[in-house]
N, C-alpha and C positions, 0 to 999 in steps of 0.2 A: 580347643574351640572352650569358650567360657559356658559358664553353667549358669540358669535362672530356675526359679522355683516356681510353679504354677500353682496354685490353689484353688479348687472347684467345692461351691457349696451350691451343693442341690437341695429345693426343700419338697422336691415330690415325696408324698405320702404312700405310694403304691408300688409294688415291685413286680415286673419292671414298670415303669414309669417315665412319659414323653418329655418330664421334667428332664429326668438325669440323661435322656437319649439327647435333648439339646445341647446340654451342659458337655456331653461326651465330644459333640460335635464341634462345638465351639473349643473343646479344648483342643482337639485335632487340629482343629485350623490355625490355632496360635501357634501350638509345637510346631509345626509345618514351616511356617511364618519366619521363625525363628532360626529354625534350622538352617534357611535358604540365605540369614546374613551371621552364619558361623555359630550358633549358640544352640547348645544343648539345655532342654526344658523338660523339667521334672515336675510329671504333675501328680497331684495326692489331691482324691475327691475326697470333701466330707457330706455325708448322707444325715442330713438334720432329723430324719424320724429315728435313726440311731440313737440320738442325742436329746431326744425330746423330754424325759425324765429329767435327766442332768442339766437340762436348761431350764424346766420349772423351779427345781431344787435352788438352784441359784439365785433364780429371779426373786425368792422366799427368805433365800441366806446371805446373798451376796458372797456367797464364796464358790468356785468352781472346783470339782473333784472329778478325778478318774477321766475317763475319756473327753469330757467336755474341757479341762485343762490341757491335757493336750490337744485338743482341735484349737483352743485358742490361742497354744503357742504355735502352733501350723499355720495361722490366720498371721499372725503376727512376722514370721518369718517369711513370708511369701514376696515375691518380686511381683507378683501381678497377681488378680482374685479375677475369677469370673462367678456370678451370682446369679443363682436362676429361681424364681420360684414359679408356682402355679398361680394363677390369678382366681382369687375368690371373692365376691360380691366386689367385682370392680377394683380390686387392690391385691396387693401381697398378699400370701398367708401368713394366719396367726402366725405358724410355727418358726418363717422365716422372719417376720418381724421380731419376734421373742430373742432368737439370736442375734439379731445386731445388738437388741438393748443389751444385751449381756457384753459385748465388744466396748473395751475400754474406750473413750469418747473419742481419744486420740489417735487410737490403733490405724485407722485409715486416710490419715490426715497424708496428700500427695501420693497416694500409691492409687496405681494404676487399677483400673477397675472395669469388667465388660459386663453388661447388665443382659439378661434374657427372662422373657417370660412364656408360659404356655398357656394355653387355655381351650374350650370347646371351641369357642368361635372367634373370628376376626374382630370382631365387635369390641373385643377386650384388650386390642392391641393398645389402645393408649394410655392402661395401665404405666407401662414402662415410662411416659413421660410425666405424667400426673401422679404417679405414685412412687416407683423405685428409681427414679432418677431426681427428687427431690431430696428423699431419704438420704442417699448417697452425695449427694453436694453439701446439705447441713452437717456430714460425716467430713467434710472437706476432701472425699478421696477425687483421682482426676479421673472421671468416666468417660471413657473414650465416648466420640460421637455417634457409632453405629450401636442401638440395642435391637436384640431380634427378638422376636417375639413368633411363636409356631401355632399354629392351631390346629385341629383336629386334622383338617383338609389339607394341612400342608405334607401331612406324611403321606396320608393317602396319594395325595398327587406326586410323591417323589418314586414311583413306578412308573405314570402312565406318561402321555404323550401330552401332558397338557404344561400349559409355561409357568413354570414353578421359582420364583425368586429367590425363596429361602435359602438354597443355598451359596448361591450368589451373596446373599447378605451375611451368610454365615462366615464367607471367606473375607470380607470386606470388615467385617467386626474383627475374626481374627488376627488380620493383617494391623488393623488400626492398635489392637494391645499389644502387638509383637512389638511394634513401633515405639511405644513407649514405654516397653519392658526394657529392650536393648539399649534404649538412650539413657539407662539409668545403671548407676553402680550398683552389681548386687547386694541384696539385702544380708546385714551383718547376720549370724548365728544369734540366737539369745544366749542371753549370758546365765550363770547358773544360778542366779538369785534376782533373777527379773521382775519373777513371777511372786516374791516375796511380798506381802502386802507391809507398807511402812507403817509405824507408831500410829500416825494422823489416821490414816485408815483404819486402822483397828479401834481407835478410840471414838471413832465416828466423826471427826473433825474436818 
């Protein structure tokens, strides 16, 4: 069986959070779909709340240190990315955007990405299409067609007799990401000196 790396970026602010819950469900669905294709997937989850101070520091200094450097290297090695943000003021959270802002502009080019979002009401679901999807299109990522939004009521309906489309949508999105990941060659490990800035970068050129 060949191996792939799935990296989950969760921008939930509380512990536990519905954002992390959705991210985990999407990762599980993707891993299950890849297993059906004879591919073993290893999942690494980045909780942005744990990196918030380092993200701000890099925004101010231009340099990543400690856990953030490791997180950026993890994203660089990913065969597929699952990115999930809570919806604040009809868009992704500030922490989520700040993390995306410190990514290298070419880091996600052509990389399969599955998008998810959470919120208190279904009225915010379109944030996936008018906020998150354009952001990752700008980064030239290969975003899968199905994005997944989970409102508070979706979790409440999970244990009831009411029709809940969320599980089916999660499975469909996981299948789409698995197909994209399976069709690509595994990402090469990061080189020892890949993270070393060039002299041009150091001199501000």
